[in-house]
C-alpha beads as a LAMMPS data file, in Angstrom:
LAMMPS data file: protein, C-alpha beads

452 atoms
451 bonds

1 atom types
1 bond types

-500.0 500.0 xlo xhi
-500.0 500.0 ylo yhi
-500.0 500.0 zlo zhi

Masses

1 110.0

Atoms # bond

1 1 1 337.509 -169.011 52.227
2 1 1 338.344 -165.602 53.631
3 1 1 342.123 -165.836 53.469
4 1 1 344.374 -164.858 50.569
5 1 1 346.733 -167.574 49.340
6 1 1 349.833 -168.117 51.415
7 1 1 348.669 -167.005 54.839
8 1 1 346.914 -169.259 57.322
9 1 1 343.727 -168.017 58.974
10 1 1 343.237 -169.035 62.590
11 1 1 340.565 -167.927 65.043
12 1 1 340.373 -167.465 68.794
13 1 1 337.395 -168.835 70.716
14 1 1 336.334 -168.331 74.327
15 1 1 334.005 -171.242 75.151
16 1 1 332.842 -169.481 78.333
17 1 1 330.825 -167.065 76.150
18 1 1 327.076 -167.682 75.958
19 1 1 327.329 -168.336 72.231
20 1 1 328.974 -171.698 72.922
21 1 1 326.782 -172.820 75.811
22 1 1 323.886 -175.294 75.645
23 1 1 324.997 -176.888 72.410
24 1 1 327.170 -179.856 71.517
25 1 1 330.904 -179.666 70.984
26 1 1 330.360 -181.233 67.572
27 1 1 328.142 -178.358 66.447
28 1 1 330.745 -175.784 67.514
29 1 1 333.465 -177.649 65.641
30 1 1 331.337 -177.938 62.505
31 1 1 330.428 -174.239 62.572
32 1 1 334.072 -173.205 62.808
33 1 1 334.993 -175.556 59.980
34 1 1 332.212 -174.242 57.740
35 1 1 333.475 -170.720 58.468
36 1 1 336.744 -171.718 56.816
37 1 1 338.986 -172.333 59.812
38 1 1 341.311 -175.302 60.212
39 1 1 343.257 -173.854 63.128
40 1 1 341.603 -172.758 66.383
41 1 1 343.070 -171.033 69.436
42 1 1 341.155 -172.026 72.576
43 1 1 341.278 -169.218 75.162
44 1 1 341.761 -171.027 78.471
45 1 1 340.564 -168.681 81.223
46 1 1 340.727 -171.428 83.870
47 1 1 343.227 -174.254 83.439
48 1 1 341.065 -176.545 85.581
49 1 1 337.862 -176.095 83.541
50 1 1 338.420 -176.940 79.903
51 1 1 335.788 -178.360 77.571
52 1 1 337.727 -181.448 76.665
53 1 1 335.009 -182.757 74.395
54 1 1 335.285 -179.578 72.307
55 1 1 339.041 -179.998 71.938
56 1 1 338.485 -183.590 70.827
57 1 1 335.678 -182.637 68.425
58 1 1 337.941 -180.117 66.716
59 1 1 340.780 -182.620 66.508
60 1 1 338.436 -185.265 65.068
61 1 1 337.825 -182.905 62.151
62 1 1 341.556 -182.713 61.536
63 1 1 341.879 -179.218 62.972
64 1 1 344.807 -177.824 64.937
65 1 1 343.877 -176.631 68.431
66 1 1 346.098 -174.343 70.481
67 1 1 345.713 -173.788 74.209
68 1 1 346.116 -170.071 74.872
69 1 1 346.568 -169.089 78.516
70 1 1 347.148 -165.690 80.094
71 1 1 350.543 -165.059 81.615
72 1 1 350.143 -162.073 83.886
73 1 1 346.896 -162.775 85.694
74 1 1 343.376 -164.151 85.727
75 1 1 339.771 -162.998 85.474
76 1 1 338.668 -165.650 87.972
77 1 1 340.167 -166.919 91.227
78 1 1 338.003 -169.872 92.251
79 1 1 340.485 -172.349 90.811
80 1 1 343.526 -170.821 92.521
81 1 1 345.250 -171.936 95.737
82 1 1 344.289 -170.255 99.003
83 1 1 347.331 -167.963 98.984
84 1 1 346.673 -166.462 95.544
85 1 1 346.245 -162.944 96.948
86 1 1 349.921 -162.992 97.913
87 1 1 350.849 -163.405 94.235
88 1 1 349.368 -160.081 93.179
89 1 1 351.369 -157.265 91.659
90 1 1 351.557 -153.918 93.386
91 1 1 350.744 -151.060 91.011
92 1 1 351.492 -147.375 91.404
93 1 1 347.738 -146.834 91.551
94 1 1 345.346 -149.557 92.735
95 1 1 343.029 -150.775 89.976
96 1 1 339.718 -152.569 90.430
97 1 1 338.898 -153.666 86.888
98 1 1 338.024 -157.327 87.422
99 1 1 341.461 -158.580 86.410
100 1 1 343.855 -159.987 88.998
101 1 1 347.476 -159.310 88.032
102 1 1 350.114 -161.756 89.266
103 1 1 353.808 -161.083 89.517
104 1 1 356.456 -163.288 87.923
105 1 1 358.589 -162.528 90.983
106 1 1 356.338 -164.744 93.121
107 1 1 357.899 -168.197 93.214
108 1 1 354.583 -169.672 94.335
109 1 1 352.766 -168.207 91.354
110 1 1 355.331 -169.407 88.850
111 1 1 355.365 -172.886 90.382
112 1 1 351.581 -173.127 90.336
113 1 1 351.270 -171.773 86.803
114 1 1 353.888 -174.150 85.437
115 1 1 352.189 -177.139 87.031
116 1 1 348.748 -176.037 85.807
117 1 1 349.970 -175.563 82.235
118 1 1 351.790 -178.885 82.205
119 1 1 348.665 -180.671 83.418
120 1 1 346.583 -178.818 80.829
121 1 1 348.575 -180.099 77.857
122 1 1 348.974 -183.537 79.405
123 1 1 345.232 -183.973 79.918
124 1 1 343.840 -182.551 76.674
125 1 1 344.918 -183.258 73.073
126 1 1 345.991 -179.727 72.174
127 1 1 348.371 -179.470 69.229
128 1 1 349.915 -176.200 70.410
129 1 1 350.452 -174.091 73.533
130 1 1 350.950 -170.351 73.926
131 1 1 351.029 -167.728 76.655
132 1 1 349.410 -164.438 75.730
133 1 1 349.959 -161.276 77.741
134 1 1 352.964 -162.350 79.829
135 1 1 354.061 -158.733 80.171
136 1 1 353.968 -156.081 82.893
137 1 1 351.319 -153.353 82.949
138 1 1 350.858 -151.009 81.246
139 1 1 351.183 -148.888 78.150
140 1 1 351.810 -145.324 79.396
141 1 1 351.523 -146.771 82.885
142 1 1 354.001 -144.353 84.415
143 1 1 351.617 -141.493 83.657
144 1 1 348.352 -143.364 84.310
145 1 1 349.568 -145.115 87.465
146 1 1 348.701 -148.557 86.079
147 1 1 352.319 -149.622 86.308
148 1 1 353.900 -152.561 88.077
149 1 1 355.116 -154.655 89.604
150 1 1 356.557 -152.247 92.204
151 1 1 355.794 -154.381 95.242
152 1 1 357.984 -156.256 97.727
153 1 1 358.602 -159.234 95.404
154 1 1 359.897 -156.915 92.686
155 1 1 361.945 -154.880 95.142
156 1 1 363.685 -157.973 96.535
157 1 1 364.289 -159.447 93.081
158 1 1 365.782 -156.206 91.774
159 1 1 368.143 -156.023 94.739
160 1 1 369.364 -159.528 93.921
161 1 1 369.688 -158.551 90.267
162 1 1 371.505 -155.229 90.690
163 1 1 372.715 -155.048 94.258
164 1 1 370.755 -151.827 94.796
165 1 1 367.297 -150.494 95.467
166 1 1 364.673 -150.247 92.754
167 1 1 363.946 -146.832 91.225
168 1 1 361.555 -144.436 92.888
169 1 1 358.422 -143.781 90.826
170 1 1 356.200 -141.714 93.106
171 1 1 358.379 -138.983 94.629
172 1 1 360.185 -136.802 92.116
173 1 1 362.368 -135.226 94.827
174 1 1 364.062 -138.559 95.529
175 1 1 367.613 -138.923 94.131
176 1 1 366.614 -142.377 92.868
177 1 1 363.582 -141.040 90.992
178 1 1 363.510 -142.854 87.678
179 1 1 363.822 -139.685 85.595
180 1 1 366.880 -138.549 87.590
181 1 1 368.839 -141.761 88.079
182 1 1 368.991 -142.915 84.477
183 1 1 371.482 -145.722 85.081
184 1 1 369.266 -147.278 87.740
185 1 1 366.215 -146.974 85.497
186 1 1 367.965 -148.623 82.544
187 1 1 368.904 -151.519 84.812
188 1 1 365.271 -151.706 85.878
189 1 1 364.109 -151.926 82.256
190 1 1 366.517 -154.794 81.560
191 1 1 365.479 -156.484 84.801
192 1 1 361.821 -156.456 83.725
193 1 1 362.636 -157.844 80.284
194 1 1 364.569 -160.702 81.825
195 1 1 361.707 -161.344 84.255
196 1 1 359.103 -161.695 81.492
197 1 1 361.273 -163.944 79.351
198 1 1 362.509 -165.954 82.312
199 1 1 358.918 -166.562 83.378
200 1 1 358.013 -167.929 79.941
201 1 1 361.182 -169.996 79.785
202 1 1 360.381 -171.602 83.138
203 1 1 356.768 -172.401 82.198
204 1 1 357.705 -173.944 78.883
205 1 1 361.258 -175.258 79.191
206 1 1 361.713 -175.632 82.937
207 1 1 361.703 -178.999 84.737
208 1 1 358.114 -180.209 84.945
209 1 1 356.990 -177.592 82.430
210 1 1 355.031 -177.782 79.207
211 1 1 357.730 -179.354 77.045
212 1 1 358.484 -181.934 79.709
213 1 1 354.800 -182.851 79.763
214 1 1 354.355 -182.857 75.974
215 1 1 357.605 -182.929 73.988
216 1 1 355.564 -183.089 70.769
217 1 1 353.509 -179.950 71.316
218 1 1 354.069 -176.814 69.216
219 1 1 354.953 -173.637 71.114
220 1 1 354.163 -170.016 70.273
221 1 1 355.361 -166.912 72.076
222 1 1 353.416 -163.660 72.082
223 1 1 354.492 -160.035 72.328
224 1 1 352.808 -156.672 71.818
225 1 1 352.943 -154.413 68.782
226 1 1 351.621 -150.872 68.601
227 1 1 351.599 -147.987 66.155
228 1 1 353.082 -145.344 68.434
229 1 1 355.856 -142.870 67.824
230 1 1 359.228 -143.252 66.181
231 1 1 360.590 -145.966 68.510
232 1 1 357.671 -148.268 69.345
233 1 1 359.901 -151.305 69.929
234 1 1 361.835 -149.459 72.617
235 1 1 358.592 -148.118 74.090
236 1 1 357.006 -151.530 74.736
237 1 1 360.344 -152.721 76.095
238 1 1 360.414 -149.835 78.563
239 1 1 356.772 -149.791 79.601
240 1 1 355.965 -153.495 79.620
241 1 1 359.167 -155.508 79.678
242 1 1 358.804 -156.910 76.164
243 1 1 361.739 -157.812 73.946
244 1 1 360.460 -160.216 71.300
245 1 1 363.853 -161.103 69.849
246 1 1 365.255 -162.018 73.254
247 1 1 362.049 -163.897 74.103
248 1 1 362.422 -166.033 70.990
249 1 1 366.103 -166.687 71.700
250 1 1 365.399 -167.921 75.222
251 1 1 362.123 -169.820 74.776
252 1 1 362.819 -171.293 71.289
253 1 1 359.215 -171.285 70.008
254 1 1 357.901 -172.674 66.733
255 1 1 355.949 -169.477 66.042
256 1 1 355.877 -165.901 67.309
257 1 1 352.669 -163.853 67.390
258 1 1 352.436 -160.063 67.471
259 1 1 349.388 -159.091 69.500
260 1 1 347.683 -155.854 68.517
261 1 1 347.898 -153.535 71.522
262 1 1 344.777 -151.864 72.895
263 1 1 345.640 -148.313 71.724
264 1 1 345.274 -149.723 68.201
265 1 1 342.485 -152.307 68.404
266 1 1 340.162 -149.943 70.306
267 1 1 340.113 -147.512 67.364
268 1 1 336.738 -147.537 65.602
269 1 1 338.304 -146.454 62.302
270 1 1 341.439 -148.565 62.472
271 1 1 342.501 -149.128 58.834
272 1 1 342.668 -152.818 57.924
273 1 1 346.242 -152.456 56.683
274 1 1 347.464 -151.063 60.019
275 1 1 349.737 -154.070 60.383
276 1 1 352.162 -152.436 57.957
277 1 1 352.902 -150.014 60.805
278 1 1 354.241 -152.984 62.769
279 1 1 357.246 -153.294 60.485
280 1 1 359.658 -152.097 63.243
281 1 1 358.615 -155.072 65.383
282 1 1 359.011 -157.522 62.511
283 1 1 362.415 -156.085 61.605
284 1 1 363.587 -156.347 65.209
285 1 1 362.710 -160.053 65.199
286 1 1 364.148 -160.732 61.745
287 1 1 367.477 -159.135 62.668
288 1 1 368.319 -162.177 64.795
289 1 1 365.667 -164.767 63.837
290 1 1 365.428 -164.861 60.064
291 1 1 363.353 -168.011 59.701
292 1 1 360.863 -168.118 62.552
293 1 1 357.244 -167.882 61.351
294 1 1 355.572 -164.676 62.522
295 1 1 351.841 -164.164 62.964
296 1 1 349.653 -161.250 63.960
297 1 1 346.573 -161.088 66.177
298 1 1 343.745 -158.580 65.973
299 1 1 340.500 -157.856 67.810
300 1 1 337.300 -157.910 65.754
301 1 1 334.621 -156.791 68.184
302 1 1 335.322 -156.378 71.896
303 1 1 333.726 -152.910 71.824
304 1 1 330.593 -151.801 69.994
305 1 1 332.202 -149.054 67.828
306 1 1 335.058 -151.240 66.521
307 1 1 333.327 -154.412 65.329
308 1 1 335.027 -155.477 62.093
309 1 1 333.347 -156.511 58.851
310 1 1 334.211 -159.436 56.606
311 1 1 335.787 -157.076 54.106
312 1 1 337.884 -155.453 56.842
313 1 1 339.159 -158.843 57.978
314 1 1 339.943 -159.930 54.426
315 1 1 341.991 -156.780 53.836
316 1 1 343.687 -157.193 57.209
317 1 1 344.735 -160.726 56.226
318 1 1 346.074 -159.481 52.896
319 1 1 348.098 -156.743 54.601
320 1 1 349.466 -159.242 57.119
321 1 1 350.642 -161.479 54.285
322 1 1 352.294 -158.545 52.524
323 1 1 354.116 -157.757 55.779
324 1 1 355.622 -161.238 55.788
325 1 1 353.312 -162.896 58.300
326 1 1 352.605 -166.593 57.961
327 1 1 349.349 -166.615 59.938
328 1 1 346.776 -164.347 61.497
329 1 1 344.276 -164.811 64.273
330 1 1 341.413 -162.751 65.651
331 1 1 339.617 -162.351 68.951
332 1 1 336.965 -163.628 68.927
333 1 1 334.916 -165.751 66.514
334 1 1 331.489 -164.843 67.918
335 1 1 331.920 -161.062 68.290
336 1 1 332.621 -159.684 64.806
337 1 1 330.236 -157.380 62.942
338 1 1 328.605 -160.102 60.776
339 1 1 327.382 -161.827 63.937
340 1 1 325.158 -158.785 64.537
341 1 1 324.204 -157.896 60.968
342 1 1 324.004 -161.017 58.803
343 1 1 321.056 -163.442 58.747
344 1 1 321.566 -167.150 59.344
345 1 1 321.733 -168.913 55.991
346 1 1 322.094 -172.630 55.257
347 1 1 325.566 -173.694 54.153
348 1 1 325.184 -177.461 54.099
349 1 1 322.385 -179.971 53.564
350 1 1 323.075 -183.647 54.130
351 1 1 320.830 -186.671 54.320
352 1 1 321.436 -188.677 57.476
353 1 1 319.120 -191.443 56.269
354 1 1 315.938 -191.802 54.209
355 1 1 313.859 -189.685 56.604
356 1 1 316.326 -187.317 58.317
357 1 1 317.904 -184.250 56.773
358 1 1 320.683 -182.241 58.444
359 1 1 320.918 -178.508 57.770
360 1 1 323.950 -176.535 58.936
361 1 1 323.511 -172.758 59.094
362 1 1 326.175 -170.075 58.971
363 1 1 325.634 -169.200 62.635
364 1 1 323.759 -170.341 65.690
365 1 1 319.965 -170.307 65.272
366 1 1 317.110 -169.797 67.686
367 1 1 315.539 -173.147 68.515
368 1 1 311.919 -171.944 68.585
369 1 1 312.051 -170.403 65.106
370 1 1 314.138 -173.240 63.674
371 1 1 311.578 -175.777 64.924
372 1 1 308.683 -174.045 63.140
373 1 1 307.596 -176.361 60.267
374 1 1 306.261 -173.438 58.224
375 1 1 309.802 -172.123 57.743
376 1 1 310.699 -175.030 55.444
377 1 1 309.111 -175.797 52.067
378 1 1 309.890 -177.973 49.088
379 1 1 311.057 -175.692 46.289
380 1 1 310.370 -178.245 43.567
381 1 1 310.811 -181.825 42.477
382 1 1 314.110 -181.061 40.790
383 1 1 316.902 -178.572 41.337
384 1 1 315.956 -175.273 39.755
385 1 1 312.347 -176.255 39.172
386 1 1 310.166 -173.181 38.687
387 1 1 307.253 -174.096 40.938
388 1 1 305.828 -172.520 44.032
389 1 1 307.302 -173.904 47.271
390 1 1 304.970 -176.380 48.913
391 1 1 304.581 -177.044 52.644
392 1 1 306.341 -179.990 54.212
393 1 1 304.898 -182.690 56.407
394 1 1 307.561 -182.757 59.125
395 1 1 307.456 -185.525 61.692
396 1 1 310.099 -184.068 64.016
397 1 1 312.763 -181.393 64.285
398 1 1 315.779 -180.882 66.534
399 1 1 318.212 -177.992 66.948
400 1 1 321.829 -178.056 68.119
401 1 1 323.577 -174.714 67.822
402 1 1 323.686 -173.997 64.089
403 1 1 322.487 -177.493 63.144
404 1 1 318.842 -178.343 62.444
405 1 1 317.719 -181.915 61.786
406 1 1 314.377 -182.290 59.996
407 1 1 312.551 -185.618 59.921
408 1 1 309.929 -186.449 57.303
409 1 1 308.694 -189.573 55.578
410 1 1 307.926 -187.586 52.437
411 1 1 311.324 -186.341 51.279
412 1 1 311.750 -186.815 47.518
413 1 1 314.198 -189.579 46.652
414 1 1 315.781 -187.425 43.952
415 1 1 317.781 -184.262 44.518
416 1 1 315.692 -181.217 45.337
417 1 1 315.858 -177.685 46.684
418 1 1 314.632 -176.706 50.120
419 1 1 313.157 -173.248 50.576
420 1 1 313.952 -171.761 53.999
421 1 1 312.801 -168.513 55.599
422 1 1 312.029 -167.007 58.991
423 1 1 314.772 -168.720 61.004
424 1 1 316.247 -166.191 63.430
425 1 1 319.639 -165.986 65.071
426 1 1 320.414 -165.592 68.783
427 1 1 320.995 -161.973 69.931
428 1 1 320.446 -163.034 73.532
429 1 1 323.718 -164.976 73.301
430 1 1 325.851 -162.220 71.768
431 1 1 328.537 -160.369 73.682
432 1 1 326.895 -156.982 73.089
433 1 1 323.225 -156.994 74.038
434 1 1 320.272 -154.981 72.778
435 1 1 320.501 -155.844 69.085
436 1 1 317.646 -157.143 66.941
437 1 1 317.600 -160.664 65.612
438 1 1 318.415 -161.332 61.967
439 1 1 316.091 -163.645 60.046
440 1 1 316.704 -165.957 57.102
441 1 1 315.207 -163.998 54.175
442 1 1 312.412 -165.288 51.977
443 1 1 313.669 -167.049 48.881
444 1 1 316.683 -168.639 50.573
445 1 1 317.275 -172.080 49.090
446 1 1 319.735 -174.911 49.469
447 1 1 320.273 -177.991 47.318
448 1 1 319.646 -181.371 48.897
449 1 1 321.397 -184.380 47.320
450 1 1 319.532 -187.436 46.121
451 1 1 319.003 -190.266 48.555
452 1 1 321.517 -193.083 48.301

Bonds

1 1 1 2
2 1 2 3
3 1 3 4
4 1 4 5
5 1 5 6
6 1 6 7
7 1 7 8
8 1 8 9
9 1 9 10
10 1 10 11
11 1 11 12
12 1 12 13
13 1 13 14
14 1 14 15
15 1 15 16
16 1 16 17
17 1 17 18
18 1 18 19
19 1 19 20
20 1 20 21
21 1 21 22
22 1 22 23
23 1 23 24
24 1 24 25
25 1 25 26
26 1 26 27
27 1 27 28
28 1 28 29
29 1 29 30
30 1 30 31
31 1 31 32
32 1 32 33
33 1 33 34
34 1 34 35
35 1 35 36
36 1 36 37
37 1 37 38
38 1 38 39
39 1 39 40
40 1 40 41
41 1 41 42
42 1 42 43
43 1 43 44
44 1 44 45
45 1 45 46
46 1 46 47
47 1 47 48
48 1 48 49
49 1 49 50
50 1 50 51
51 1 51 52
52 1 52 53
53 1 53 54
54 1 54 55
55 1 55 56
56 1 56 57
57 1 57 58
58 1 58 59
59 1 59 60
60 1 60 61
61 1 61 62
62 1 62 63
63 1 63 64
64 1 64 65
65 1 65 66
66 1 66 67
67 1 67 68
68 1 68 69
69 1 69 70
70 1 70 71
71 1 71 72
72 1 72 73
73 1 73 74
74 1 74 75
75 1 75 76
76 1 76 77
77 1 77 78
78 1 78 79
79 1 79 80
80 1 80 81
81 1 81 82
82 1 82 83
83 1 83 84
84 1 84 85
85 1 85 86
86 1 86 87
87 1 87 88
88 1 88 89
89 1 89 90
90 1 90 91
91 1 91 92
92 1 92 93
93 1 93 94
94 1 94 95
95 1 95 96
96 1 96 97
97 1 97 98
98 1 98 99
99 1 99 100
100 1 100 101
101 1 101 102
102 1 102 103
103 1 103 104
104 1 104 105
105 1 105 106
106 1 106 107
107 1 107 108
108 1 108 109
109 1 109 110
110 1 110 111
111 1 111 112
112 1 112 113
113 1 113 114
114 1 114 115
115 1 115 116
116 1 116 117
117 1 117 118
118 1 118 119
119 1 119 120
120 1 120 121
121 1 121 122
122 1 122 123
123 1 123 124
124 1 124 125
125 1 125 126
126 1 126 127
127 1 127 128
128 1 128 129
129 1 129 130
130 1 130 131
131 1 131 132
132 1 132 133
133 1 133 134
134 1 134 135
135 1 135 136
136 1 136 137
137 1 137 138
138 1 138 139
139 1 139 140
140 1 140 141
141 1 141 142
142 1 142 143
143 1 143 144
144 1 144 145
145 1 145 146
146 1 146 147
147 1 147 148
148 1 148 149
149 1 149 150
150 1 150 151
151 1 151 152
152 1 152 153
153 1 153 154
154 1 154 155
155 1 155 156
156 1 156 157
157 1 157 158
158 1 158 159
159 1 159 160
160 1 160 161
161 1 161 162
162 1 162 163
163 1 163 164
164 1 164 165
165 1 165 166
166 1 166 167
167 1 167 168
168 1 168 169
169 1 169 170
170 1 170 171
171 1 171 172
172 1 172 173
173 1 173 174
174 1 174 175
175 1 175 176
176 1 176 177
177 1 177 178
178 1 178 179
179 1 179 180
180 1 180 181
181 1 181 182
182 1 182 183
183 1 183 184
184 1 184 185
185 1 185 186
186 1 186 187
187 1 187 188
188 1 188 189
189 1 189 190
190 1 190 191
191 1 191 192
192 1 192 193
193 1 193 194
194 1 194 195
195 1 195 196
196 1 196 197
197 1 197 198
198 1 198 199
199 1 199 200
200 1 200 201
201 1 201 202
202 1 202 203
203 1 203 204
204 1 204 205
205 1 205 206
206 1 206 207
207 1 207 208
208 1 208 209
209 1 209 210
210 1 210 211
211 1 211 212
212 1 212 213
213 1 213 214
214 1 214 215
215 1 215 216
216 1 216 217
217 1 217 218
218 1 218 219
219 1 219 220
220 1 220 221
221 1 221 222
222 1 222 223
223 1 223 224
224 1 224 225
225 1 225 226
226 1 226 227
227 1 227 228
228 1 228 229
229 1 229 230
230 1 230 231
231 1 231 232
232 1 232 233
233 1 233 234
234 1 234 235
235 1 235 236
236 1 236 237
237 1 237 238
238 1 238 239
239 1 239 240
240 1 240 241
241 1 241 242
242 1 242 243
243 1 243 244
244 1 244 245
245 1 245 246
246 1 246 247
247 1 247 248
248 1 248 249
249 1 249 250
250 1 250 251
251 1 251 252
252 1 252 253
253 1 253 254
254 1 254 255
255 1 255 256
256 1 256 257
257 1 257 258
258 1 258 259
259 1 259 260
260 1 260 261
261 1 261 262
262 1 262 263
263 1 263 264
264 1 264 265
265 1 265 266
266 1 266 267
267 1 267 268
268 1 268 269
269 1 269 270
270 1 270 271
271 1 271 272
272 1 272 273
273 1 273 274
274 1 274 275
275 1 275 276
276 1 276 277
277 1 277 278
278 1 278 279
279 1 279 280
280 1 280 281
281 1 281 282
282 1 282 283
283 1 283 284
284 1 284 285
285 1 285 286
286 1 286 287
287 1 287 288
288 1 288 289
289 1 289 290
290 1 290 291
291 1 291 292
292 1 292 293
293 1 293 294
294 1 294 295
295 1 295 296
296 1 296 297
297 1 297 298
298 1 298 299
299 1 299 300
300 1 300 301
301 1 301 302
302 1 302 303
303 1 303 304
304 1 304 305
305 1 305 306
306 1 306 307
307 1 307 308
308 1 308 309
309 1 309 310
310 1 310 311
311 1 311 312
312 1 312 313
313 1 313 314
314 1 314 315
315 1 315 316
316 1 316 317
317 1 317 318
318 1 318 319
319 1 319 320
320 1 320 321
321 1 321 322
322 1 322 323
323 1 323 324
324 1 324 325
325 1 325 326
326 1 326 327
327 1 327 328
328 1 328 329
329 1 329 330
330 1 330 331
331 1 331 332
332 1 332 333
333 1 333 334
334 1 334 335
335 1 335 336
336 1 336 337
337 1 337 338
338 1 338 339
339 1 339 340
340 1 340 341
341 1 341 342
342 1 342 343
343 1 343 344
344 1 344 345
345 1 345 346
346 1 346 347
347 1 347 348
348 1 348 349
349 1 349 350
350 1 350 351
351 1 351 352
352 1 352 353
353 1 353 354
354 1 354 355
355 1 355 356
356 1 356 357
357 1 357 358
358 1 358 359
359 1 359 360
360 1 360 361
361 1 361 362
362 1 362 363
363 1 363 364
364 1 364 365
365 1 365 366
366 1 366 367
367 1 367 368
368 1 368 369
369 1 369 370
370 1 370 371
371 1 371 372
372 1 372 373
373 1 373 374
374 1 374 375
375 1 375 376
376 1 376 377
377 1 377 378
378 1 378 379
379 1 379 380
380 1 380 381
381 1 381 382
382 1 382 383
383 1 383 384
384 1 384 385
385 1 385 386
386 1 386 387
387 1 387 388
388 1 388 389
389 1 389 390
390 1 390 391
391 1 391 392
392 1 392 393
393 1 393 394
394 1 394 395
395 1 395 396
396 1 396 397
397 1 397 398
398 1 398 399
399 1 399 400
400 1 400 401
401 1 401 402
402 1 402 403
403 1 403 404
404 1 404 405
405 1 405 406
406 1 406 407
407 1 407 408
408 1 408 409
409 1 409 410
410 1 410 411
411 1 411 412
412 1 412 413
413 1 413 414
414 1 414 415
415 1 415 416
416 1 416 417
417 1 417 418
418 1 418 419
419 1 419 420
420 1 420 421
421 1 421 422
422 1 422 423
423 1 423 424
424 1 424 425
425 1 425 426
426 1 426 427
427 1 427 428
428 1 428 429
429 1 429 430
430 1 430 431
431 1 431 432
432 1 432 433
433 1 433 434
434 1 434 435
435 1 435 436
436 1 436 437
437 1 437 438
438 1 438 439
439 1 439 440
440 1 440 441
441 1 441 442
442 1 442 443
443 1 443 444
444 1 444 445
445 1 445 446
446 1 446 447
447 1 447 448
448 1 448 449
449 1 449 450
450 1 450 451
451 1 451 452
């Protein structure tokens, strides 16, 4: 197990990644369980296309499964109503980055999102629900131009909120320029905070929302944390409309998660104990919510230079526990450094019957190499026997993700060791391409129990 005592490890998965395709849901669930996880966060990129069999397979193993949706937009639009373009935020500078940002000031968007989330938890047996990234863009957005919403929906909503016009952000000569009219700008900051929290409240607690659909489901709220300056809590409130304490008060979640912001997770040399720098965010929450469990999320490999090792993740988990966190999670299971550097090794050998033997590897294996009979040999007639491995007479083989089933009429009835080598992993299915395959090293052995 990779976690220190007292803190729960959870992991995020995105089943749209190639790593999870063309294999059974059962093999994915088993791989995650063998990796030490009992709690999985399923990243739902499209509420209408969920792998329900995977959710069920995880639940059948006694695992908790959270549905994690995005709050402020979508990477795809094929599942959205015809008028989805009208939901989009207006930014100070147009951005074409493949992400479609939707405004919480659009009644149509909020109505659609609430209905989609309610149907999601009604249809699939998730144990928890959470909305990541419900905030406005963006960190340092006023200088980069990636700042919103400043469109007609926001303008009209602010007028209803304050009775006046929204601040001016483009023209510094204007008397309502945000740096000149401080009172107006402070109202604007509060207005954005209330918009983010009101959006979450409506999705989760509103009529026809998530709690109406599933009163039993656990709820988590998410906010950003960043190591930046002397007043980072005020900074994320100003730039992105985030006030975690107020969010918790309004939504009433069972858990609150601090998401590592991109200025931190993108750092190649981010120290694993960086979470201790998030103490201002934890203190802000604890000042008014003493007992709510707090977790922290990190990224372990979205960019090539910042893929995290097992040791890094272990030390991160330890630091999170020392900071008072009850759980941690990481994005994403299939993209950490060990996926690219460690060979597939067998973790489990189980007899299915007298002739069939199931092997479960530490990661997904290439079918062609795993089906090669010469990669498996009997290590001896008894466990630890000092004899040369002998070839096997295999009648059939099958591969499903990380699972290989070998069929032979000549398995020893007693316990024995199986010698395995030459089985490669699947670089063609990794997020970052161009890496060499890793191969099970010579001399790798696993104990096989006696036949019943």
